[in-house]
C-alpha positions in Angstrom: -70.4 -68.4 -228.7 -72.3 -65.3 -229.5 -74.9 -66.1 -226.5 -72.4 -67.2 -224.0 -70.2 -63.6 -224.6 -73.7 -61.5 -224.6 -73.4 -63.6 -221.3 -70.1 -62.6 -220.3 -70.4 -58.6 -221.1 -73.4 -58.6 -218.8 -71.8 -60.0 -215.7 -68.3 -58.3 -216.7 -70.5 -54.6 -216.5 -71.9 -55.8 -213.0 -68.8 -56.3 -211.9 -67.2 -53.5 -213.5 -69.9 -51.0 -211.9 -69.3 -52.5 -208.1 -67.4 -50.8 -205.9 -62.8 -51.0 -205.2 -61.2 -50.2 -202.5 -59.2 -47.5 -202.9 -56.0 -48.8 -201.4 -53.2 -50.6 -204.4 -51.1 -53.3 -203.4 -47.6 -52.7 -203.8 -47.6 -54.3 -207.3 -49.7 -52.1 -208.7 -47.7 -49.4 -210.2 -45.5 -52.2 -212.1 -49.0 -53.8 -213.6 -50.4 -51.0 -214.8 -47.5 -49.8 -216.8 -46.6 -53.6 -217.9 -46.4 -53.3 -222.1 -46.5 -57.2 -221.9 -49.5 -58.3 -224.0 -50.2 -60.6 -221.6 -49.9 -60.2 -217.5 -50.3 -62.8 -214.9 -51.1 -62.6 -210.9 -50.8 -65.5 -209.1 -50.9 -65.7 -205.3 -52.5 -67.5 -202.4 -56.3 -67.5 -202.2 -57.1 -64.6 -201.0 -54.6 -62.2 -200.8 -56.2 -59.3 -203.4 -55.7 -60.7 -207.0 -59.2 -59.7 -208.1 -59.5 -56.5 -206.4 -55.7 -55.8 -207.9 -56.9 -56.3 -211.6 -59.8 -55.1 -211.6 -57.9 -51.9 -210.8 -55.7 -51.8 -213.4 -58.9 -52.6 -215.6 -60.8 -49.6 -214.8 -57.8 -47.2 -215.3 -57.1 -48.4 -218.6 -57.8 -45.3 -221.3 -60.1 -47.8 -222.9 -64.3 -48.0 -223.4 -66.2 -49.7 -221.0 -67.7 -51.8 -224.2 -64.2 -53.0 -225.6 -62.9 -54.7 -222.0 -64.6 -57.5 -220.3 -64.3 -59.3 -217.2 -64.4 -63.5 -216.4 -63.7 -65.8 -214.0 -63.6 -69.3 -215.1 -65.6 -70.4 -212.0 -69.0 -69.3 -213.5 -70.9 -71.6 -214.3 -72.0 -70.2 -217.7 -68.1 -70.9 -218.5 -67.8 -74.4 -218.3 -66.9 -76.2 -220.9 -66.5 -73.5 -223.2 -63.3 -72.6 -224.9 -61.3 -70.5 -223.4 -59.7 -69.2 -226.9 -62.9 -69.0 -229.0 -64.3 -67.2 -226.3 -61.4 -64.1 -226.8 -61.4 -64.7 -230.5 -65.1 -63.6 -230.2 -65.0 -61.0 -228.1 -62.0 -60.1 -230.5 -64.3 -60.1 -233.5 -66.1 -57.7 -231.4 -64.0 -55.6 -230.7 -62.3 -56.4 -227.9 -59.0 -54.6 -226.8 -57.9 -55.8 -223.1 -59.9 -59.4 -220.6 -59.3 -60.0 -217.1 -59.5 -64.0 -217.2 -59.9 -64.4 -213.4 -59.2 -68.0 -212.1 -57.5 -68.9 -214.9 -56.7 -72.6 -213.5 -60.4 -72.9 -213.7 -60.1 -73.6 -217.2 -60.0 -76.9 -219.0 -55.8 -76.3 -220.8 -55.9 -73.1 -219.9 -51.9 -72.7 -220.4 -52.6 -74.2 -224.3 -55.5 -71.6 -225.0 -53.2 -68.9 -223.4 -50.4 -69.4 -225.5 -52.5 -69.3 -228.6 -54.3 -65.9 -227.4 -50.4 -65.2 -227.2 -49.6 -66.5 -230.9 -53.2 -65.8 -232.7 -54.8 -63.0 -231.3 -54.2 -58.7 -231.4 -55.9 -58.2 -227.7 -54.4 -57.1 -223.9 -54.9 -60.3 -221.4 -54.6 -59.9 -217.7 -55.1 -63.2 -215.7 -55.0 -64.4 -212.4 -54.2 -67.8 -211.1 -53.7 -70.0 -208.2 -50.1 -69.6 -206.8 -49.4 -73.2 -208.0 -49.9 -72.1 -211.7 -46.4 -70.9 -211.9 -45.0 -74.5 -211.0 -47.3 -76.1 -213.4 -46.0 -73.8 -216.9 -42.1 -72.9 -216.3 -42.8 -71.0 -219.5 -45.3 -68.5 -217.6 -42.3 -66.3 -217.0 -40.2 -66.1 -220.3 -43.2 -65.5 -221.8 -45.7 -63.6 -220.0 -45.0 -61.0 -217.4 -46.0 -63.0 -214.1 -46.3 -61.0 -210.9 -46.4 -63.0 -207.3 -48.9 -61.3 -204.9 -48.2 -62.6 -201.5 -50.4 -61.7 -198.3 -50.4 -57.9 -196.9 -47.0 -56.9 -195.0 -47.4 -55.7 -192.0 -46.6 -51.9 -193.8 -49.6 -52.5 -195.7 -51.6 -53.7 -192.6 -50.7 -50.2 -191.1 -51.9 -48.2 -194.4 -55.1 -49.5 -195.1 -56.1 -49.6 -190.7 -54.4 -45.9 -190.8 -54.8 -44.4 -194.3 -51.7 -43.2 -194.0 -48.2 -43.7 -196.2 -44.8 -45.6 -195.4 -42.5 -46.7 -197.7 -40.7 -49.5 -197.5 -37.2 -50.6 -196.9 -34.7 -53.3 -198.7 -32.9 -55.0 -196.1 -29.7 -53.8 -195.8 -30.9 -50.1 -195.2 -33.1 -52.3 -192.8 -29.6 -53.8 -191.1 -28.0 -50.6 -191.8 -30.1 -48.1 -190.5 -32.6 -49.6 -188.3 -32.4 -47.2 -185.0 -33.6 -44.1 -187.3 -36.0 -46.2 -189.2 -37.9 -47.5 -186.2 -37.8 -43.7 -185.4 -39.4 -42.6 -188.2 -41.8 -45.1 -188.6 -43.0 -45.0 -185.2 -43.9 -40.9 -185.6 -45.7 -41.5 -188.4 -48.1 -43.6 -186.6 -51.3 -41.4 -185.0 -50.1 -42.8 -181.3 -47.4 -44.1 -182.0 -48.8 -47.8 -180.7 -46.6 -49.8 -182.9 -46.5 -53.2 -180.9 -50.2 -53.2 -180.1 -50.8 -52.9 -184.0 -48.0 -55.7 -184.6 -50.5 -58.1 -182.2 -53.3 -57.3 -184.2 -51.6 -58.1 -187.7 -50.5 -61.0 -185.9 -54.0 -62.2 -185.8 -56.0 -60.6 -188.5 -53.6 -58.4 -190.7 -52.8 -61.1 -193.5 -55.8 -60.8 -196.1 -57.4 -57.9 -197.4 -60.5 -59.3 -197.3 -60.9 -58.6 -193.4 -61.4 -55.1 -193.8 -64.9 -56.1 -195.6 -65.8 -57.3 -192.5 -64.0 -58.1 -189.4 -66.1 -59.7 -187.4 -66.4 -63.1 -189.8 -62.4 -62.7 -190.6 -61.7 -66.3 -189.2 -64.5 -67.7 -190.3 -63.9 -66.3 -193.9 -60.3 -67.6 -193.7 -61.7 -71.0 -192.9 -63.4 -70.7 -196.2 -60.1 -69.8 -198.2 -58.4 -72.2 -196.6 -61.0 -75.0 -198.3 -61.6 -73.2 -201.0 -58.1 -73.5 -202.3 -57.2 -77.2 -200.8 -61.0 -78.4 -202.4 -60.6 -76.0 -206.1 -57.0 -75.2 -206.6 -55.0 -77.9 -205.6 -58.3 -80.6 -205.9 -58.3 -79.2 -209.3 -55.1 -78.6 -210.7 -53.8 -81.9 -209.1 -56.3 -84.3 -209.9 -56.8 -85.3 -206.2 -59.8 -87.3 -205.2 -61.9 -85.5 -202.3 -61.2 -88.3 -199.1 -57.2 -87.1 -200.4 -58.4 -83.7 -199.5 -59.7 -84.9 -195.9 -55.9 -86.4 -195.7 -54.4 -83.3 -197.0 -56.5 -80.8 -194.2 -55.1 -83.3 -191.4 -51.5 -83.0 -192.6 -52.3 -78.9 -192.4 -53.7 -79.3 -188.9 -50.4 -81.3 -188.1 -48.4 -78.9 -189.3 -50.0 -75.5 -187.2 -49.7 -77.3 -184.0 -46.2 -78.9 -183.6 -42.8 -76.8 -183.6 -41.0 -76.7 -187.0 -38.3 -78.9 -186.2 -40.3 -81.7 -183.9 -41.6 -82.9 -187.2 -39.7 -85.6 -189.0 -40.7 -87.2 -192.0 -41.1 -90.6 -190.3 -43.1 -88.7 -187.6 -45.6 -86.9 -189.2 -46.1 -90.3 -191.8 -46.9 -92.1 -188.3 -49.2 -89.2 -187.4 -51.5 -88.4 -190.7 -51.1 -92.6 -191.8 -49.7 -91.5 -195.0 -46.3 -93.1 -196.7 -43.5 -91.1 -197.7 -43.8 -90.8 -200.7 -47.2 -89.4 -200.6 -46.1 -87.1 -197.5 -43.7 -85.4 -199.5 -45.9 -84.6 -202.6 -48.6 -83.5 -199.7 -46.4 -81.3 -198.5 -45.2 -80.0 -202.1 -49.1 -79.2 -202.5 -49.6 -77.3 -199.6 -46.8 -75.2 -199.9 -47.2 -74.5 -204.0 -51.1 -73.2 -202.3 -49.0 -70.9 -199.8 -50.6 -72.7 -196.8 -46.8 -74.3 -195.7 -44.0 -72.9 -195.9 -40.7 -75.6 -196.0 -37.2 -74.3 -195.3 -34.2 -75.9 -195.8 -31.0 -76.6 -194.1 -28.1 -74.2 -194.9 -26.2 -77.5 -195.5 -28.6 -79.0 -198.2 -27.1 -76.0 -200.5 -23.9 -78.2 -200.8 -25.5 -81.9 -200.8 -23.8 -82.1 -197.7 -26.5 -83.9 -195.3 -29.5 -85.1 -195.5 -31.6 -83.2 -192.6 -35.6 -82.6 -192.7 -37.1 -79.2 -193.1 -38.5 -77.3 -191.5 -42.5 -76.7 -191.9 -44.2 -73.8 -190.6 -47.9 -72.8 -191.2 -47.6 -69.7 -194.0 -48.4 -66.8 -192.5 -49.9 -66.2 -188.7 -53.3 -66.0 -189.6 -54.2 -69.4 -190.7 -53.3 -70.2 -186.9 -56.9 -68.6 -185.8 -58.5 -70.1 -188.7 -56.9 -73.1 -187.4 -58.0 -72.9 -183.9 -54.7 -73.2 -182.6 -52.8 -71.4 -180.0 -49.7 -70.9 -180.8 -46.5 -71.2 -179.1 -44.3 -67.7 -179.3 -41.4 -69.0 -180.6 -42.8 -70.7 -183.7 -45.4 -67.3 -184.1 -42.3 -65.5 -184.6 -40.2 -67.3 -186.6 -43.3 -67.8 -189.0 -44.2 -63.9 -188.8 -40.0 -63.7 -190.4 -39.9 -65.8 -192.6 -43.7 -64.5 -194.1 -41.6 -61.4 -194.2 -38.5 -62.1 -195.4 -38.9 -65.1 -197.6 -40.8 -62.8 -200.5 -37.9 -61.2 -202.2 -35.2 -63.1 -199.9 -33.8 -66.6 -199.6 -33.8 -68.6 -196.4 -32.6 -71.4 -195.4 -32.1 -72.6 -191.2 -28.6 -73.2 -189.4 -27.7 -75.1 -186.1 -26.3 -72.0 -184.8 -29.1 -69.2 -185.1 -32.5 -69.4 -187.1 -32.4 -68.3 -190.1 -29.5 -68.0 -193.1 -30.7 -65.2 -195.4 -29.5 -64.7 -198.8 -26.4 -67.2 -197.9 -25.0 -63.8 -196.2 -27.5 -62.6 -192.8 -27.4 -65.1 -189.2 -30.4 -64.0 -188.2 -31.9 -65.5 -183.9 -35.5 -64.7 -183.5 -36.3 -64.6 -179.9 -37.7 -62.1 -177.0 -37.2 -58.8 -176.1 -34.3 -59.6 -173.7 -33.0 -62.7 -176.0 -28.9 -62.4 -176.2 -26.3 -63.1 -178.9 -25.1 -66.7 -176.7 -26.2 -68.9 -179.1 -24.7 -66.2 -182.7 -21.9 -64.1 -180.7 -18.9 -65.8 -182.3 -20.4 -65.9 -185.6 -20.0 -62.5 -188.3 -23.0 -61.0 -189.7 -25.2 -62.1 -186.9 -28.5 -60.5 -185.8 -31.0 -61.0 -182.9 -34.6 -60.0 -184.4 -36.4 -59.3 -181.0 -39.8 -59.6 -180.3 -41.8 -56.9 -178.1 -39.2 -54.2 -178.9 -39.9 -50.9 -180.2 -36.5 -49.3 -181.5 -33.8 -51.8 -180.9 -30.0 -51.2 -180.7 -26.3 -52.1 -182.6 -27.3 -55.9 -184.2 -30.6 -56.2 -181.6 -33.0 -55.6 -184.2 -37.3 -54.9 -183.3 -39.0 -58.2 -185.2 -41.8 -56.0 -186.4 -39.6 -53.9 -188.7 -39.4 -56.6 -190.9 -42.7 -55.8 -191.6 -41.8 -53.1 -193.9 -39.2 -55.1 -196.2 -42.1 -54.8 -199.5 
């Protein structure tokens, strides 16, 4: 173990000496200030979990030799007991560790529990978004943070080197005209719709800013890694079934959200219904797909198919799909509003948010025809810089976090 620890320390030094982006994701202040002995960050592949934890580690008031970064997918750590490695580091004076890709470690949940129970060390770890499901104790034992894709607000902050404040949903709806004016004035050229179109194509993942020309290729690689490494290892999915998952993902991407009944999906993909439900759940856990249930399901009143969306608009590019505008708009809205709010779909209107607000998504000229007789109903319009009354610009929902 001593030799492995020495190797891990050498790699950690190399990793910690690498340049880091200056931009800090919105969870950084809470994680940096956390008093928990074990803090976890989970989320989809490519959203910046590693960068965030390295930023936290670098800014701790500790000597570099008393901190350690490891990634559990490194070949050197294959077959190594995570607990034994952390124990050895503690005995050598270690005070804080970042454990990246923790879901790659054998029995990582049991090892984390033992680290928490028996070792006096602060641990930050990152893992697949599926980790939060496999062990509900995580939320009770450790401080857990979900890191979503970049919001439109964050994309603008990085692109333009400016600072923009997030807004809550009640603030947005109560004062959207003044908010839109203020935010547009904060942009160097005020062209919010231009930046919004960019975001829909390339703005969801921070690695876009590392090499803009290779973004789509890298996003495709990210999808493949999520399927093979995250889902494959966590749920013991054999390689031939990963190909079926890919086919299912592509089928969802080329269809309108309500076109796909379970029967039709099963027919198109050649998957049994039982397996199909399981695979949709897997894709949802990897944050590649989002499924939204009908509002009547809250009361168990009816059996209605869930609406299936890709998790964000950038995934259409990686899957080589030219998406129809309506689905693109709804996908963006769900990806932003779904981070902090509960979403259902409706027969009248597109989304019910927090069981309170009815949202109808459409283009610039969209009217209130479908929702005019509903209380607390709003039209969310694409192609609109500034709204009025109960008609709100779609882009503004990119400022919810």
